[in-house]
N, C-alpha and C positions, 0 to 999 in steps of 0.2 A: 652285833650292833642294833638295837630294837628299835624301828621309824618308827617316825614323831605321829602321835595322834592325830586325827582330823580335830578343828573346835567345835565346841559345842552346836556354834551357827549354822556348821558348815553344810548341813545338807539342808536348811532353810535357804543358805544362799545358793545353793546350787539348783531346788527347784525354781526361785525368781530368776535364773539366768535363763534357766532353759522354757521359762515359761515368756521371756523377753525374747529370749531368741524362736521362736518358736512362732511370733505376731511381730516384731520388727522387720524381720529380714522375708518373709513369705509378703508383709504391706511394702517392703520395698522393692523388692521384684514386681509386684504390680503396679508399681507407681512408674519404676523404671521403662516397663514395655506400655503401660497406656503413655508416656511423655513420646513416646512417637508419632503415634496418632495426634494429638495435639499439634505436634510440627506437621504432622502433612496437612490435619483441618483446614491450615492457613490458606490454601490453593485451595477448600473445595466453599460453592457456595452455601452451604449451609451445616453445622455441627450432625450430623447423622454419622459420619464417619468415623469422628473421634467420639462420637457413644459408643459404637460396632467395634469398633478397637478394645475401648475401655471395658468392655464386655470382655472381647477376647483375652487381652490379657487377666483377665481378674480368674475368668472360668478356667482357665490353661492352669495360672497358679493353683487354686483351689483344686484341680482335682489334682492333682499330685500330690496336697496337704492330706486331704482325704485319704487319699492311696498310699501313705505312706507305710502300712503295713503291708501291703502287697510285694508281694516281690517286682523285682524293677523288671523283668521283663514283661511284668502283664500291666505295667501302668502304661505303657505306648498304645497298645490298641484298646484302652477303657479311655485314654482321651484322643484316640484319632476319633471312637465314637463320638466322644460332646462334641470335638471338632464339625463334624458333622452335620450334628444336629444346630449350631450354633452357624454354620455358615447358609444352612437352608435357609434359618429363620433372618438372618441378615440379610441373602438374597430376594428374598420375599418383603420385606421390610422395603428394600432398594426398588424394586421391583413397581410398589404402589408408590412408591415415591415419587417415581417418574414418567407412573403412570404408561409403563406398557403392554402392549398385548399381547397374550399366549400364555400356555400355561408355565407352572414350577419348572416342571422338567425343561419345555423351550427355553427358557431363561435361562437356569442353568447352565445348562449343555452350551449356549451361544455365549456364555460367560466365560466360560471354563475354554473354550477355544479362540477366541479374540480379550482376555482380558489384560498382559499385559502391552502389544502392541493399543490397544483403544485410553487405556491410563496412558503412555508415554504421547499422542497423539490429541489426545484430548485440549478444549480448550479453557484457559482459567479465565474465568474460575472454575473449578469442575464440577460439574449437576453428578451429587449420586448416586448412584445407578450400578446393578447388576456387576457389570464389567468392569466398572472403577471401584469398588470396593472389595471383591471377592480377593486379588493379591495381598491387599493392607490387614485382611482382616486375617486371613490364611497365615501370613508372618506372624502376625502380633499373636496369634495361639501358639505356631511352633517356635516361636523366642521366650514364651512363658515355660511352655514345659520344658523347653531343654538347661532354660536358666533355671528351675526349680527343681530337676531332678539332680545338677551338678553341684548348685548350693546347698541345697534342704538334705539330700539321701545320701551324697560325699562329701557333704562341707568341705568345698573347693567354692567357697562364697567370692573371689575375687575372680574365678575363673568361671565361673555362674554369669558372673555380669559380663563376660563376652558377646553372648544373645541379644539382649537386649541394646549392648551396645553399638553393636554394625547395623540393626532395624533402627536406631535412632540415626546413624548414618546416613544410611539408604533414605531415611525419608528429606533428610535433608539436601542428600544430592539431586531427590526427586524436585523437589521442591524451587534449586536452583536459586535463578536469581528471579521468580514470579513473586517475589513476598520480601516483607521486609527479614533482616536478618533474627535468628533464633535467639534472643541473648538469654531470656527469661528463662526457657525451659532449658538452656543449656545449664544454667546455673544451676537451679536447682537438680538438674540430672545427677549435676557432680555434688551436691548438698544431701542429697536422697541416696547413693552410693555410697557416702562415707558414714551414712546413720547407719547405714545397713551391715559397714563394715568395723563399726564400732561397739553395733549388737554382743552383749556377752554371748559366749557359747556353750557348747554343752561341757568342755572339758576347762571353762577358764578360770578355776579355781585350783591352782598347786595344792592346797592345802587340803581340797575339797576328793583331789583325784591326783596323786602323786606323779603318776606317768607324764601330767601335765607338763612336769619339769624335766626339761632332760638330763638335767645332771643330779638328778634327785637320786639319793644311795648310792650314790658313787664316792669312794676316799676323798679326800679333801685335794691332795694334792693332783688328782685326772678332774676332778669338780673343777678346779680353779683354769686348769689346762681349756676342756671344754669353754666355759665360759670364755674366755680369750678369743677362742678360734672365733666363738659365736662373735663377739664384739667385733671381732675385724673382719667378719664377714661380714656383717652389717654397716662398718665404717666403708667398705669397698661401694657395697651395691650402694649406700649414699655419696658414695661419689662419681659414680657412674651414672646414678638419678642425675645429680646438677651438674654433671658432665654432658650428657644428652641434653638437658634442659637450655645450656650455655649455648649449643650448637647448633639445635630446633630452633630457639625462641627467636632471632630474627627472620628465619625464613618465613618460622608462623604466622609471626609480623605484619611481615611484610605483604603476603596472604589477606591482611584483615582488610583492605581497603580495595581489591583487587573481585570482580564478579563473578560472581558460580557462575561455572559449567552448567548448561542448562542440556539437559540427557535428549532432549525431545527433538536437539539437532541433527542427531543420529538417526531416527527412525522417519521411514519419509510418512509425511501424512497421508488421508485418502485422498485417491486420484479422482480425473473427471474421464471420459473417453473421448475420444478423439473426434467423435462425436457431437459432444458436449465442448469442447474445447473452443471450438466455432459455431455457435447454433444460429448465427448471420445465414450463413450458406442453406439453412434449411427453410428460408422464407421465399423462395420462389417453389420449391418444390411445394411448400401447404398452400401458398399461394394457386398452384394448377388444381391439386387435390381440396376445394374450398371446404367442401360437405363433411370432411374428413373432421371425426367426435375425439378431438384429444381429453378434454376434463369435463365433468361436470361439478359444477359449482353451487354452492347455495349459503348465502350470507346471512349469517345468522345475528351481528351485531353491526350496527357500522353506521353511519349518517351515508346516504346516496344520491343527496345532490350532488346535479352535476352528470346524474348515470351513474353506474357500476365504475367500482376503482381498476384502474389498470393492474394485472397480474406481473411479475417481472418472474421472468425466469434465468436470464445470465447480462452480467456487467463483463465489457469487454474492453479490456482500460490500453490491453499492448499492440501496436499495432508498424508491423515491418516492411510497409508498403507495397505488401500482397495480400496480406489476410490480417483483419483480425482474432484477437485471441483474450481468453479467459484471463491468463494468468492470475487467479486466488491461489489461499492457502489456506485448506478446510482444515478446520479441527473438531472431533467427535465432541459433542455438544449433549446436556441433558433436556429435559423438556423445555426448564426457563432460559434465555438469550440475553446476552447480555445487553442494559440499557447504554440507550446514549443520550446527552439533552439535546432537547429540539434547541433548533438557531433562535436567536434572540429576537421576539417579533410572530416569530410564526404560529401560524394555529392548529392543534393535531386533534385528528377523534382518532379513537381506536375499532377497526372495521375485525371482526372475525368471520370465519370462514371454514365451511365442512366443505375439503376439496378430495373429489374422487376422480384416481387414475382411468381413463378408457383406453384410449390409440396412445399416448405419448408413453415416449421410450427417453432412454438414455439415464445418471442419474439425478441429473438438475433437477429440484424441487419448485414447484410455481409457488409463489406468493405474493400478498401486496407488499410493499413496502414498507415499514422495517419489519421484517419480522423480531418477534420478541417473546412468542411460546409458541410450540409445538408438542401436541399429540398424538399417537396413533402410528406414531412414525421414528425412529430410529435417522437423526440426521447430523451430517457435521457443517460447521457452517464457519462464512469467512466476515471478521467483523470489518472489514474494509470498506467490503462493497454492498456486505449486508444479503448477502445470497446463500441459498442453501443447497445440500446437494443428500439423497439417502445412497450412501456404501455402499449397497447390495444392489442398488436400481429399481426404477420402476416394474412394476407388473399391474396389468389391468387389473382392477379392483383395489389396490390401494388406497384404503378410504385414513385421511388425517385429519384433526384439526390447526389452523393457524389462527392465531390472535395479532396483526398490525400494528403499529403505531401510523397513521398516516399523517405527513406534515405539508403542509403548505406555508410558503415562506410570505412573508411580508413583501407585497407590491412594492410596495412604497421605499425598502431599503435594496432591493435585486438592483433596481434602476440606477442606482447609486453606489452598486457596491464595485469594489474593487477584483482583482482577479492575484491568486497567492501564486507565489514564485519560489523559487529554489529548488532544493534537493528533493524537499518534500515532495513535492507534485513532478519534479522532472519526468516521470515516465508519463504524463498523462498530458504532458508540453511537447516530449519529443516529437520530432519531424524524423520520419525516414532518409535517406541519402535517395535522391534521386528524382524527388518531386519535380515531375515536368514545371516546364517555364508559361504555359498556360494557370497553371491551378495558381503556382506561385503571384501570377500577373491580377487573378480576380481575384486573391484573398484581398492582396495589396488596393485592388481599387475600390472593395467592399470594405475596406479599414480607413482609407484615407479619409472618406467623408462622413466616418462614425466615431466620435473619439474616446466616449465610456464604451466601457467591455460589453455591457446589456446591449449597447445600440449598433456595436461591429457585430454582437447572435441574432440580435433580431433583425439584423440588415443584411444576413447572411441567409437565415431562415426566411425571408420574405424574399429574397432572389430565386430562390430554390423552389420557394411555392410559386410563384409566378411566374417562370419559363420553364417549369418542365412538366412531361405528365406520369402519372401511375397506371402501369398494366402488368396485369397479371401474367403472360407471356412474357417477361424480360427476362433473358438468361440473367444466370447468379451471376457472382463477383464486384470482387470490389479491392481490387489491387490499383496502383496507377494507371494501367492501362486503360480496365473496364471507365475509373472513373473520368478518366479524359474524353472519352468515348462518349459516355453518358452526360458527360457538361458540353461538348463542342462539338462530338457526333453530329452531321447533316440529320434534320427531322427525317427526312424521306429514306435515309439508308439504315433505321433503326436506332439514332442517338436520341437524347435528348429525349427519352423516358425511360422506366426503371420500375421498378418497388419498393419499398421501404428498406429496401438494404441499401443499396444506392441512395437513397436521398439519407438517409440518417451516417451512412459512412463518408457523402461527398461531404455534409454539415460538420463533420468532426474534424474532417482532413482541413479545410476550409479554414474552419477554426484554429486550429495550432498553427495555419499557416499565417493565422491575421494573431497570434499571442496568445490565447484565449485556453486552458484547461481543458480539455472534451474527453468524452467516450462515448459507446455504443451502449443501448442497453435492449435487451430482446427479449420478448415477453407479450401478452395477449391481451385487446382491449374491448370487452365481452358488452355486448349490447345489451345484457338482461341476465339476472340470475337463470341460471339452467343450463343445457350444453353449450361450452367452448368450443369452437369449432376450427380448422384452419386457415380458416378465412378471415379468423379474426387475429392470427397473430401478426405481430411486427415489429420494424425496430425503430426508435425515438433517440438522439440524441442530448446528451445533458451537459451542462457549462457547470465549472467547480467555482463557486463566487468567494470572497472573504468576508468571514460571520454570517453566511446564510449558507453554505453547502453546495448541495448540487441540486441544479434546477433546471427543469425536462422542457426541451423547444420542441416544437412540431414544424417542420420544414416541408412538409406534404401541402400540396395546392387545396383549395376548396372545393367540394363539390360542385359541379355542372360546371366549374370556371372555365376557359379557352387558355393556353396560355400565351405570353406572348413572345415573337423571335428573340433567341437569345442576344443573338446581331444589334438589336436595338438597343441594348444596354452596357453590353460589353464585346467592344473588337478590338485586338491586337493593335495596338496605335503605331501606325509607322513612322518615321525620323520623319519630322517636319522640315519642309523645303524650306529655303532661304525665298525672302520675298521676289529675290530677281530672279528664279530659278519658277514661277508661276508658269507653267503656260500660260498662254494668252486664249481666250478662246477663239475656235476657228468659225469663221462664218458658213453658212450651209448656203454651198452652190445654187441650188435651186431656190433657194429663199429669191422673194420679189423684193430688188432692192429698194429702200424707201424714196420715196419723190425730193427729189433734192430743196432746200427751203432755199426760200428766197435771198439775195446775198444781201448783210447788211453794211454798210458802211459806215462812214463821216456821212453820206449825204442825210442817214436817217439819225442822225444824233448821237447815236449810241457806241461804246467802243466795241471794236473789233473783235469778231474769235479770237484770233492766234494772242491778242494779248489777254483774254481773259483765261485762254487756255497754258498759257504760258503763267501766266500771276498764280495761276489754283494749283499747279506741277510744283512751281518752286514751291509755294508754300507750304502744298505737302511734305516737298523734302524736307523741307528746317522742324515740321513737325512730328516728321517719323525719326528725322536727326537729333532732335533732343529727346525724344524717347528711350531711345537706344543707347544714348550717350549719359542719360539719365541710369537705367539700368544696367551698364557696366560699371557708372561706379560705383551703384548699390551694390554690386555682384561684389564689388574691390571692396568697399569697405566690413562687408561679410567677412571677407576672405582675411581682412588683418584682426576684426572683432574678435575672430574665434584662435587664431593665432598668436597675438600680442598680447591679450589681455585673460588676466583672473592668473591664475596660480598656475604650476605648472603640470598640477591634472589637469586642469582644465581645457591649460593649451592643449596638451595632448587629445584629450575629447574631441577638439575643434579641428584638429588634425585628422583624424578619425574620420570626421566629419566630412570634411576635405574630400577623402579619401572616397565614402560613399557617395557623394555627390558626380562625383568622378564617373563612378561608373555607372549613375544613373542617366546621367550626361552621354553616356556610351550607350543608349541599352541595356544595360547589363544592369538591372537594379539586384540588391540584396534584401531579404527578409530582416526581419528581428531576429529569428528562429534560428541561424549560424552561428558557429563560435568565427572566435575573429582569426583562426589557421584558416576555416574554410571560407571566410573570405578576402581572406591573402592570398587564397589559392587560386580563386576564382579572378582576382584582380589581374594573377599572371596571366590565366590564360585568356581574360577578353584584351590585355597587350597583345599577348605574343598574336594569336587572331587579328587585332585589328594593322597588326604591322605585317602579316602576309596576305591581307588584304592587298590588291591594284592602288599603286600608289604610295603604301605605306612602308615596302620594304629598305627604302636607300634610306629609313631616317637613324638618326642617335640613336646606338643599342642602349644606352643608359634609362633606366625607368623607375629610379629609387627600390631601397629594398622593403618592399613591403612585407617581410616576414619582420621583420625589425620592427616597425611599427605595430605591426599585431605583438608582438610582446609589452614593447612601451602600452598598446591602450591593456592589457591583461594584466600588468603592473599596475596600472591605475583603478582597474576592476576588483583584483584581488587584496593588492600591498598600497588603501590610499593614503597617501601622504610621503610615499618613499622616493616618488620623483625629484629629478632637481633638473634646477633651470636650462642647464646643460643639454638635459634629455629633451625639455620641451623646444627647444631650439633644435635639436636634430630632427623631433618628429615634423615641424615645417619644413621641414625642408625635402624631409623623404614626401610628406605629404605633394609641397610645389612639383617636385621632381618625379613623382609620376603622375601627377596632373594634365602638365606639361609635355608628359611623355606620350600619354593616355591620345592628346589632343593634336599634339603635332602626326598623329597615325591618322587622322581623318582629314576626307580633302579640303579643298581650300575655302569651300561654301561651307562646309560644317564646323572647320575652326572658328571663322566667322562669327555664325550663332552660337556656340559653344561660349562665347565670351558676354554673349547678352542676353541667354537664355531666361524667363525670370523664376523658371521654377525653382533651383535652389535657394530662392526668397520666399516661399511659401512651403516648401516639402519641412516636415518634422525631422 
């Protein structure tokens, strides 16, 4: 049997199909690989990485197309040589873009050693640098090379799509939740892949090439059987695809709204040394070596009004009762750092400085707050605190340029601003357990007379500046015992004096006890451009105000000022004795008695002395009795208003205030920083100790279930509107029972004073 002849136009159609195949498929591969650069470039600060990956995609595919007539074993070395050239060019461009010092060899070696960890620990948006572009560029070239060899040389187009698909999936994984969903690039990827599959292949015309039809040349019966088997296999394959789609579609659809996994959580970011975790302890050492040269600073640009700007080294926001810690999360950053919008009404100016490291050690990199651009050193940055580190550590002679935005808040806004609250600032509001009672009382005293947050902060700063002395030889330490000795220790025994370490730490702790979000900053206050010496190192506290940001305060005493004794303005108040037990003044036996006055009697025409004394005493007793009766009535009216008026939530809150007032009347005040459960625990301890005192052991053991009352106030706070009138009645009964029990556990005269003491009428 004579095989069928090809049609007359078959050669032309074959050449056209070959031309389309030679253009469309390589172009599709280039686009597929380049789309990974588009996806990954969304988390980079500028398009340099995307351009480099597009170049790698085009270069790798074009090298394979140009070398298609060479043996397959020779294509890989040629392509790798081209890859080396493109990689070196990419590293040079990235190093120039990041303004990194050093030669190309040094930069390339450092990037090869640290590319993957730095890429996964880099801050978003990522600055293109040699270590953040090396892996994507090399991966794009290798994906293009593999895809071109499999799809073009072996003719396995679908299998050749696997490397670009894996690269695309890897780019999506690296981006994670740090950018919007890549819907556009994904749709374009699928469309370009379909175009590449639809491109006519070299053997797409059965008339031009009989081998393209597997049933050509067979007997009709055999050909029919072969085609039937092919149709059945195609139908089974289609059914399998449809079944998989039906099974996997719900799973995939359920993941659409899920937050992608961030691979950065599996890689530890750059860490500070133990010495840098708490640089506050270095203040005392620097104070004793005042002439040590730590830095050399030259201000290139920026306003110098009011003296040189403060240079910040570290921000410490975590306190555990023993030490302050940095607690920052640093991410590798490029030359340009993320910008933050200034607070409303704040004035800003740009400060540019050239800083040279001398004897300063560690990894923390000093800069005027807040840095925006750093050149001359590879840095890691913590956006929350605005501080820098050099992961490799500081070395003498290191020189870098830093440009900062110095922000000055509007004083009119600061004085009336509130302070934030909630989980977002709980870290800088937290007061560790074990705060000494003297600290709490001092914070309460300073806060009671100053309602606005700024007034509270200014009162704390003024108290510290007026009552304490700065000395360079004070020992280091800022744990609770150290601060207690600094604030209340005897002046002749080393107390009431310290370095800026104790002043800043005491302010921050007292501020948190007064409800202010605080932190401690360590840095330098140079007197002029030039050497920054150890004597210029100091610490200062900052308070966070809503809508304003962090505002620094200066609790240090003024030069040449003599501190006042602490006892003049703060003394733990003893329990006030009742009028009946005020001791009468005793007469001095050595004093000469006054001469007796001539008796005046009726003969003198005046009223007798006993009558005057009796009338005056009676009138005084009536006035005192009226005042005490009025106070008792006002106290009862306040209690009824709290427990009987308002909705159930307001009445439960009133019962909780009754409990707090009872503790305060008993000399056990609780701060606003304590949770309800902690207040309940203190209430139980206070009642137990009162009953254990002499005269209190034979009392009724009932004292109210304060834990139940704590649960009710938590329900009011965290589930408002859910309390019932019955719960309000129960809360009132619990508060009354506890107050009565705590009052009855006290001596008789204290019970009388408890009922008329005017304190609850004015306590907030």
